[in-house]
N, C-alpha and C positions, 0 to 999 in steps of 0.2 A: 480581543476575543481570540483564543486559538480553537481552531476546529481540526480534529484529527480524523482522516478518513483512511480506513484500512480496506484490505481485500487481496485475495491472491492474483497472482499475475494473470492478466486479461480479464479482470473484473469489471474494470472500467472506474477504478478508484483515481487515475490520474486524470481521467477526461472529466469525472465530477469535480474532483478539486480544481482543475482549471476553470470550470464554469462558476464554481463557488466564488474562486477568489475574484474573478472578473466581476462577478456581480455585486460582491461585497466591497470591492475596491482594496483587497487584502493581497499580501505577497503570498505567493506560492513556494512552498517549502518541499521540494521533491527530489532530494539525493537518491540516486540509486546505485545499486551494485554493477548494474550495465556500464554506467558512466566510469565507474572506478576500474572497471576490467578494462575497458577501452583506453583509459589512461595509461594501464600497465601494459597495454599491448597484449592482452592475453582474452581467450574467450570467457564469458560469463561463468561457464560451468568450471573451468579452471580456476578462477577466481573464487568461486564457491568453495571448491575444494581446498583452496589455500585459507580461506576463512573456517572451514572445518578443523584445520590443524592448527590454527593461529587465533585464539579468541581476541587478541588485541585488534583484529581488524574490524570486528563487529563493535568492540567497545570504543575505538576512535570514530567509527561511522556514526554510532548513537550519540557520542559526545558532541560531535558537530552538529547533528540534528537537533539536539537539545539547545545547543547555543543558538542556532539560527533561528529557532522558535521561540525563544526567551524574549526577544524584542516585541512580542506580542502581534496582534492583528494579522494573523496568517492562517493558511490553510496547509496542513501537513498531510502528504500523500505517501505513507510508506506502510510496509507490512507492520511494523512495531511502533509505529508512532502513537497510537492511542496509549501504550504501555510507557513509552519513553518521555513524553512530553505532558507538561500539565495541561492539558486540553481542558476546555470549557464544555466542549461538545464532541462526541466520540461517536463516528459513524461506520459501519461495516457494509461493505458492498458485497453481494455474494450472488455468484453465478455458477451453474452447473459446469462440471468438467468439460463436456462435450462443446459446449458454446466457447467456454474459455479457450479450448484447444482450436476451434475453428477461426476464432479472432487473432490468436498468434500465429497460426499457419498462415492467414492473409497478411498479417503484418510483416512477419519475417521471413516470408517466401519458403515455407516448406509444406508437406503434406500435413493433413489433420493427424494421421496415426503419428507422425513424428512429433508433431506439437503435443499430442497427448502424452507421449513417453516422455519427452522434455519436461512437461509440466509435472507429471507425477514424480519423475527423478528431483526436481527442483522443490516441489512441495515437501517432499518426505527430508530432505536435506536440512530445508530450512527449520521444518518443526523440530527435528532432532537438535540442530544447533541453538535454537532459542530455548528449547526445554533445558538443555544441558548448560548453557551459559547464564540464562537469567531464570530459569523455572517458569518460563512464559508458554502457555498452551494457546496458540493462535486459534485454535478452534473452540476456545471457550467464549462465549459471546456476552458473558455476564456484565462485563465492564461498558458495553455498548450502550449509547442513548436510542439508537436506531440500528435496525439490519434490513436494509434496503434490497430489494430483488432487481440485480443488474442485466438480468436475462430476459425477464419480461416486460422491463421498461427502458424507454429511450434515454438517452443522456437529459433531455430536457425534462422529462418526467421525474427522473431522480433528482435533478436540480429543485424541481417544485417540491419534493417530498421532503428533501434535506432542508429546504428553507423553512418549511413548516416546523421542522423539529427544532432549529434554531429559533424561529420565532417563539416558539412555545416555552423556550427557555428565556429568551431576552425582550419579547414583546417588541420587536423593530419595527 
């Protein structure tokens, strides 16, 4: 089974993905632009600027994602995972911008105002890139089997909710 979890930066998608993968005994497939930027020795935003000019960066990233997920029994946690892989269950984690900014500020050592500005720019860039490259609207929630509130629920509560969604499909 392939479970795809999506959500914007700071939503908790990776935390939920890690918990789900552990609970189910599945692999976690979680490639990130942040990791690629670090390998290239550039900032995340600089790497995103490159991707905006070179669509092959996204295409290669998404091809690797599909290849890693194709082996099955995994939890995929990327923005576009639900659109890019043949997932059996698609879950979105949603969180208010202010909460996401507070999380990112704490994680990355910046002020909440700086984090909010960073998130706004990053979200806008990604929305535009994905729309142009794949005609995907990441705000469209029609493809999801569940949309979970990651602001009002703790990770353990999100895990329980996600398991109920999965069990509803597969009677585990």
